[in-house]
C-alpha positions in Angstrom: 0.0 0.0 0.0 1.5 3.3 -1.0 2.1 6.0 1.7 -0.3 9.0 1.6 1.2 12.4 0.9 1.7 14.6 3.9 -1.1 17.2 4.3 -0.3 20.4 6.2 -2.5 20.8 9.3 -2.7 24.6 8.8 -3.7 26.2 5.5 -0.8 28.6 4.9 -3.0 30.8 2.7 -5.5 31.7 5.5 -4.7 34.4 8.0 -6.5 33.0 11.1 -6.0 36.2 13.0 -7.9 38.3 10.5 -10.7 35.8 9.9 -14.2 37.1 10.8 -15.6 35.5 14.0 -18.7 33.4 13.7 -21.5 34.7 16.0 -21.1 31.6 18.2 -17.4 32.5 18.7 -17.9 36.1 19.8 -17.5 36.1 23.6 -20.1 37.8 25.8 -20.3 38.4 29.5 -23.0 38.6 32.1 -22.6 41.7 34.3 -24.4 42.1 37.7 -24.9 45.7 38.8 -25.2 47.1 42.3 -28.7 47.9 43.5 -30.1 49.5 46.6 -32.4 46.6 47.3 -30.7 43.2 47.8 -28.6 42.3 50.8 -24.9 41.5 50.1 -25.4 38.0 51.6 -28.2 37.3 49.2 -26.2 38.4 46.2 -23.3 36.0 47.3 -25.9 33.2 47.8 -27.3 33.7 44.3 -23.7 33.6 42.8 -23.1 30.3 44.7 -26.4 28.8 43.8 -26.7 29.8 40.2 -23.1 29.9 39.0 -21.7 27.2 41.4 -19.1 29.6 42.7 -17.3 28.6 45.9 -17.9 30.9 48.9 -14.7 33.0 48.7 -15.3 33.6 44.9 -18.9 34.5 45.4 -18.0 36.8 48.3 -15.3 38.5 46.2 -17.6 39.1 43.2 -20.4 40.4 45.6 -17.9 42.9 47.1 -16.9 43.9 43.6 -20.5 44.6 42.8 -20.9 46.5 46.0 -17.7 48.7 45.8 -17.2 49.1 42.0 -20.9 49.0 41.0 -20.6 46.0 38.8 -19.0 42.6 38.3 -18.6 40.2 35.5 -19.9 36.8 36.8 -19.9 34.7 33.6 -18.4 34.7 30.1 -19.4 32.6 27.1 -21.6 32.6 24.0 -24.5 35.0 23.7 -27.3 32.5 24.2 -25.8 31.2 27.5 -25.2 34.7 28.8 -28.8 35.7 27.9 -30.0 32.8 30.0 -27.8 33.9 32.9 -29.1 37.5 32.7 -32.7 36.2 32.7 -31.9 34.0 35.7 -30.4 37.0 37.6 -33.6 39.0 36.9 -35.7 36.1 38.3 -33.5 36.3 41.4 -34.3 40.0 41.6 -30.8 41.2 40.6 -29.9 43.8 38.0 -27.9 42.2 35.2 -27.0 42.9 31.6 -25.0 41.2 28.9 -22.2 42.8 26.9 -19.6 41.8 24.5 -16.2 41.0 25.9 -14.0 44.0 25.1 -11.2 43.2 22.7 
């Protein structure tokens, strides 16, 4: 059986860095905003329950929301981040989604 010719793994003619991103490849993030209503302990509890954060991470993100006015709590494709934003609204938190800055 004759050996197959070697095929390059990367197409030398395609500049991967300049390729347009497919919509599913554009990263988005869920941002939780400070509000005058929810207790800090409740916000940390929501982060642990919904996102599965450990207690120190949830506490750190909650303090970031409290002191800086906002915190990024998740990053991924747009559909997943929209679901997280909706869930945060159901918990009574203020949340939005935004593109990850390049």
